[in-house]
C-alpha positions as CSV (number, residue, x, y, z in Angstrom):
1,M,0.2,0.3,0.2
2,L,2.2,3.4,-1.3
3,T,2.0,6.2,1.3
4,E,0.5,8.4,-1.7
5,D,-2.3,6.3,-1.8
6,I,-3.4,6.1,1.5
7,K,-3.3,10.2,1.7
8,Y,-5.8,10.4,-1.4
9,M,-7.8,8.1,0.0
10,R,-8.2,9.7,3.2
11,R,-9.1,12.7,1.2
12,C,-11.8,10.9,-0.6
13,F,-13.0,10.0,2.8
14,E,-13.2,13.8,3.9
15,L,-14.6,14.4,0.5
16,A,-17.5,11.7,1.3
17,R,-18.8,12.9,4.5
18,F,-20.2,16.3,2.6
19,G,-22.7,14.3,1.9
20,A,-23.8,12.9,5.1
21,G,-27.6,13.6,5.7
22,N,-28.1,14.3,1.9
23,V,-27.2,11.0,-0.2
24,S,-29.1,8.2,1.6
25,P,-29.9,5.5,0.9
26,N,-26.9,5.9,-1.5
27,P,-23.9,5.9,0.1
28,M,-21.1,8.5,0.9
29,V,-18.3,8.9,-1.6
30,G,-15.9,11.1,-2.6
31,A,-13.3,11.2,-5.7
32,I,-10.5,12.7,-6.8
33,V,-8.1,12.6,-9.8
34,V,-4.6,13.0,-9.6
35,K,-1.9,13.4,-12.6
36,N,1.8,13.5,-12.1
37,G,1.2,13.6,-8.3
38,D,-0.7,16.7,-8.4
39,V,-5.3,17.0,-7.2
40,I,-6.6,17.7,-10.7
41,G,-9.9,17.3,-9.9
42,E,-12.3,16.3,-6.7
43,G,-16.0,15.5,-5.9
44,W,-18.4,13.5,-4.0
45,H,-21.8,12.8,-4.0
46,Q,-24.0,15.6,-3.0
47,R,-27.3,14.5,-3.2
48,Y,-29.3,11.4,-3.8
49,G,-30.5,11.1,-7.4
50,K,-27.9,13.4,-8.9
51,A,-24.4,12.8,-10.0
52,H,-22.0,10.7,-8.2
53,A,-18.7,11.5,-7.0
54,E,-16.9,10.0,-9.6
55,V,-18.7,12.1,-12.3
56,N,-18.4,15.5,-10.6
57,A,-14.2,14.7,-9.6
58,I,-14.1,14.2,-13.8
59,A,-16.2,17.2,-14.3
60,S,-14.1,19.9,-11.9
61,V,-11.2,18.9,-14.0
62,K,-10.4,22.3,-16.3
63,D,-8.3,20.7,-18.9
64,K,-9.5,17.3,-20.1
65,S,-6.5,16.3,-21.5
66,L,-5.0,15.9,-18.0
67,L,-7.7,13.1,-17.9
68,E,-5.6,10.4,-20.0
69,N,-3.5,8.3,-18.3
70,S,-4.2,9.9,-14.6
71,T,-5.3,7.9,-11.6
72,I,-8.9,8.5,-10.2
73,Y,-9.3,7.6,-5.8
74,V,-12.5,6.7,-5.2
75,N,-13.6,5.2,-1.7
76,L,-16.7,3.1,-3.2
77,E,-16.2,1.0,-6.7
78,P,-17.7,2.5,-9.4
79,C,-21.1,1.6,-10.5
80,C,-21.5,-0.3,-13.7
81,H,-25.2,0.0,-14.3
82,W,-27.4,2.8,-15.3
83,G,-29.9,3.8,-12.0
84,K,-30.9,7.6,-11.9
85,T,-27.6,8.2,-13.1
86,P,-25.3,6.8,-16.1
87,P,-22.5,4.6,-14.9
88,C,-19.8,6.0,-13.6
89,A,-17.0,2.8,-14.8
90,N,-17.9,4.0,-18.2
91,L,-16.8,7.7,-17.5
92,I,-13.7,6.2,-16.2
93,I,-13.0,4.4,-18.9
94,E,-14.1,6.9,-21.6
95,S,-11.9,9.4,-20.0
96,K,-9.0,7.0,-20.6
97,I,-8.0,7.2,-16.7
98,K,-5.7,4.9,-16.1
99,R,-5.4,3.4,-12.9
100,C,-8.3,3.3,-10.3
101,V,-7.8,2.9,-6.6
102,I,-10.8,2.2,-4.3
103,A,-11.4,1.2,-0.7
104,N,-14.2,-1.0,-0.9
105,T,-16.4,-3.4,-3.1
106,D,-19.9,-2.0,-3.5
107,P,-22.3,-4.5,-2.0
108,N,-25.1,-3.8,-3.9
109,P,-25.9,-6.9,-6.3
110,K,-26.2,-4.4,-9.2
111,V,-22.3,-3.5,-8.8
112,Y,-20.5,-5.8,-6.6
113,G,-17.3,-6.8,-8.6
114,G,-19.2,-5.7,-11.9
115,G,-17.4,-1.9,-11.7
116,I,-13.9,-3.3,-10.9
117,K,-14.8,-6.0,-13.6
118,L,-15.6,-3.4,-16.7
119,L,-12.8,-1.0,-15.4
120,K,-10.0,-3.8,-16.0
121,D,-11.4,-5.5,-18.8
122,N,-11.1,-2.4,-20.5
123,G,-7.3,-1.8,-19.7
124,V,-7.8,0.0,-16.3
125,D,-5.3,-1.0,-13.6
126,V,-7.7,-1.4,-10.6
127,E,-6.4,-1.6,-6.8
128,V,-9.1,-2.2,-4.2
129,G,-8.9,-2.8,-0.5
130,I,-7.2,0.7,0.2
131,L,-8.1,1.9,3.9
132,A,-10.7,-0.7,3.7
133,Q,-12.2,-1.2,7.2
134,E,-11.9,2.9,7.2
135,G,-14.1,2.8,4.8
136,E,-16.3,0.0,5.9
137,M,-17.3,2.7,9.3
138,L,-17.9,5.5,7.1
139,N,-20.5,3.3,5.0
140,R,-22.0,1.3,8.0
141,R,-25.3,2.4,7.3
142,F,-25.2,1.3,3.8
143,F,-23.0,-2.0,4.2
144,T,-25.7,-3.1,6.6
145,N,-28.6,-2.1,4.8
146,Q,-27.4,-3.9,1.9
147,R,-26.2,-6.9,4.1
148,K,-28.7,-7.5,6.2
149,K,-31.8,-5.7,4.2
150,R,-32.7,-3.6,7.7
151,P,-31.8,0.4,8.5
152,Y,-28.7,0.4,11.0
153,I,-30.0,1.1,13.9
154,I,-28.8,3.3,16.5
155,I,-29.8,3.1,20.3
156,K,-29.9,6.7,21.8
157,Y,-30.8,7.8,25.2
158,A,-29.8,9.9,28.5
159,K,-28.9,8.9,31.5
160,T,-28.5,10.7,34.9
161,E,-24.9,9.6,36.6
162,D,-26.8,7.3,38.8
163,G,-28.1,5.5,36.0
164,F,-31.7,7.0,35.6
165,I,-33.3,8.1,32.5
166,A,-36.5,10.0,34.4
167,T,-37.6,10.8,37.8
168,E,-40.2,8.9,39.7
169,N,-42.9,10.7,37.9
170,G,-41.3,10.6,34.6
171,G,-39.8,13.9,34.3
172,G,-36.2,15.5,34.3
173,W,-34.3,16.7,31.9
174,I,-30.5,15.3,32.2
175,S,-28.4,16.9,29.0
176,N,-26.9,20.3,28.6
177,D,-27.6,23.1,26.1
178,A,-24.7,21.8,24.0
179,L,-25.6,18.3,23.3
180,K,-29.0,19.8,22.2
181,V,-27.1,21.2,19.2
182,W,-25.2,18.2,19.1
183,V,-28.1,15.7,18.9
184,H,-30.1,17.9,16.1
185,K,-27.4,17.6,13.9
186,Q,-26.9,14.1,14.2
187,R,-30.4,13.6,13.2
188,T,-30.1,15.7,10.3
189,E,-27.5,13.2,9.2
190,E,-30.1,10.0,10.2
191,D,-33.0,8.6,7.6
192,A,-35.1,8.2,10.9
193,I,-35.7,7.8,14.3
194,M,-38.2,5.9,16.6
195,V,-39.7,6.0,19.9
196,G,-42.6,3.7,21.6
197,Y,-46.0,4.8,22.2
198,N,-46.3,5.7,25.9
199,T,-43.2,8.3,25.0
200,V,-45.7,10.1,23.0
201,L,-48.0,10.0,25.6
202,C,-45.9,11.6,28.0
203,D,-43.1,13.7,25.9
204,N,-45.3,14.4,22.9
205,P,-41.9,14.9,21.3
206,Q,-41.6,16.7,18.0
207,L,-38.6,14.6,16.8
208,N,-37.2,17.1,14.5
209,V,-34.4,19.6,13.9
210,R,-34.5,23.0,15.7
211,Y,-31.2,23.7,17.0
212,Y,-29.2,22.9,13.7
213,A,-29.8,23.4,10.1
214,G,-30.7,20.5,7.9
215,R,-33.5,18.0,6.8
216,N,-36.0,16.6,9.3
217,P,-35.9,13.1,9.7
218,K,-38.6,10.7,9.3
219,R,-40.7,10.1,12.6
220,V,-41.8,6.4,13.5
221,V,-43.8,4.9,15.9
222,L,-45.9,2.0,17.0
223,D,-49.3,2.5,17.8
224,K,-50.9,-0.8,17.7
225,N,-54.8,0.3,17.8
226,L,-54.5,4.0,16.6
227,T,-55.3,5.4,20.2
228,L,-52.8,8.2,20.1
229,P,-54.3,11.5,20.7
230,K,-54.8,13.8,17.3
231,D,-52.9,16.5,18.4
232,S,-50.0,14.7,19.0
233,N,-46.6,16.3,17.5
234,I,-46.2,13.2,16.1
235,L,-48.9,13.2,14.3
236,D,-48.8,17.1,13.0
237,N,-47.7,16.3,9.0
238,S,-44.8,18.3,9.3
239,Q,-42.6,15.4,8.3
240,D,-42.9,12.2,7.0
241,T,-43.8,9.8,9.8
242,F,-44.6,6.2,9.9
243,I,-47.1,5.2,12.1
244,F,-47.1,0.9,12.7
245,N,-50.4,-0.3,13.5
246,F,-53.2,-3.1,13.5
247,L,-56.2,-1.5,11.7
248,K,-55.4,0.3,8.5
249,E,-52.5,0.9,5.6
250,G,-52.4,4.1,3.6
251,K,-51.1,7.8,3.4
252,E,-52.5,10.9,4.8
253,D,-50.6,13.8,3.8
254,N,-47.3,12.9,5.3
255,N,-48.6,10.2,7.7
256,F,-47.8,6.6,6.3
257,F,-50.2,4.1,8.1
258,I,-48.7,0.7,7.9
259,K,-51.0,-2.1,8.5
260,L,-49.1,-5.3,10.7
261,N,-50.5,-8.3,11.3
262,Q,-50.9,-9.5,15.4
263,N,-48.7,-12.6,14.6
264,D,-45.9,-10.7,13.4
265,D,-42.8,-10.4,15.0
266,L,-43.2,-7.0,15.7
267,I,-40.0,-5.5,15.2
268,V,-38.9,-7.7,12.7
269,R,-41.5,-6.6,10.4
270,M,-41.6,-2.8,11.4
271,L,-37.7,-3.2,10.2
272,E,-38.4,-5.0,6.9
273,R,-41.3,-2.5,6.2
274,L,-38.6,0.6,6.9
275,Y,-36.0,-0.9,4.4
276,E,-39.0,-1.1,2.0
277,N,-39.0,2.6,2.4
278,K,-35.6,2.9,1.7
279,V,-34.7,3.8,5.3
280,C,-31.2,3.2,5.4
281,S,-30.4,4.1,9.4
282,L,-33.2,4.2,12.2
283,V,-32.5,5.7,16.0
284,V,-34.5,4.3,18.8
285,E,-34.5,7.1,21.3
286,G,-37.4,5.3,23.9
287,G,-38.9,4.7,25.9
288,K,-37.1,2.3,28.2
289,K,-39.5,-0.6,26.9
290,T,-38.8,0.1,23.2
291,I,-35.1,0.1,23.8
292,E,-35.0,-2.7,25.4
293,K,-37.2,-4.6,22.7
294,F,-34.5,-3.9,20.6
295,I,-31.2,-5.2,22.4
296,N,-33.0,-8.1,23.8
297,A,-33.2,-9.1,20.2
298,N,-30.1,-8.6,19.1
299,L,-31.4,-6.1,16.9
300,W,-29.0,-2.7,17.3
301,D,-25.7,-1.8,15.9
302,E,-24.6,1.2,17.9
303,A,-25.5,3.1,21.0
304,C,-24.9,6.6,21.7
305,V,-25.2,7.2,25.8
306,I,-25.7,10.7,27.1
307,V,-24.5,10.7,30.5
308,G,-25.3,13.8,32.6
309,N,-24.0,15.6,35.5
310,K,-26.9,15.1,37.5
311,R,-28.5,12.6,40.4
312,F,-32.0,12.0,40.8
313,G,-31.5,9.4,43.5
314,N,-34.2,7.0,42.1
315,G,-36.7,7.0,38.9
316,L,-37.0,5.0,35.8
317,Q,-33.3,2.8,35.7
318,A,-31.5,3.5,32.1
319,P,-31.3,0.4,29.9
320,E,-28.3,-1.4,29.9
321,I,-26.1,-1.9,26.6
322,P,-24.7,-5.4,27.2
323,T,-20.9,-4.3,26.0
324,K,-18.1,-2.2,26.8
325,P,-18.2,1.6,25.7
326,S,-15.4,2.0,22.7
327,E,-14.6,5.6,22.9
328,I,-16.2,8.4,25.3
329,K,-16.4,11.9,24.2
330,M,-17.0,15.1,26.6
331,I,-19.3,17.8,25.4
332,G,-19.5,20.1,28.5
333,N,-19.9,18.4,31.8
334,N,-21.7,15.5,29.9
335,K,-20.3,12.3,28.6
336,L,-20.9,10.3,25.7
337,E,-20.4,7.0,25.3
338,F,-20.3,5.0,22.0
339,Y,-20.9,1.5,21.9
340,F,-21.3,-0.8,18.4
341,N,-22.6,-4.4,18.3
342,K,-19.7,-6.4,16.8
């Protein structure tokens, strides 16, 4: 693995991250074009349905004659099929680019090695696996979505230093103001956010983005018999909302009613239907019972636990994540614990 290849691939990752929150269910992809040690073009996939990273990188090269015998770096295998945009592998070949360096093979069955084969068959020198583990981490939502046919699941909740998520009467704010901004920024980068029926009744959450600029996630709730109060914030039609229930299927404005069978494994079936609706990532925010159902079913990929610098003394005990944190960060006087289900 060449030092230059590592440097340029890391730049691809940096570019790819600019697409966070805008490209799902597509992956985040960055690309750069290098000629004789100079970066002559770069780009990233900016929005779902729009040009891919390779197209933007090649388009950014002012002198197109420099493309011949150049090298393109891209963190995911170039596509070889017609979707919402033309195949990127064909453009690389037409541009007479000599070498293509890739971090990860695309797990999408429509691509999966096909782009690499097409490039090789047309004389392009292809190298795969540069910083592959970092590439997997960057696009862990996409890879999980493709391989497991369900959303990438993130458990998130806040607890006090003494391990409670609420006081005995159900109230109590735990995190600081800086955490509110961080949480809302994270919401802009995930596809959907879920809470349980009782959380809607007790907290009436909006589940939108108010403290950071960006898109609102889709909202998800299980309302078995459609008995949530009609004036609940989650039913206000301000953003797409999936309402899983036992009674009806259909769409009313921005509310999508999805009927489940009472004999279904409800969590599994909800995840299947969310996958069918192109939900690539799902944040499960509460309440305790809902979170524990996902944990007990081992249907979680990542967890973020906010630990506030407060103590309630008693109240509702927080769920337990069955592993040790992989990373701990501080935001002000609050702690963020990150867990991964390996």
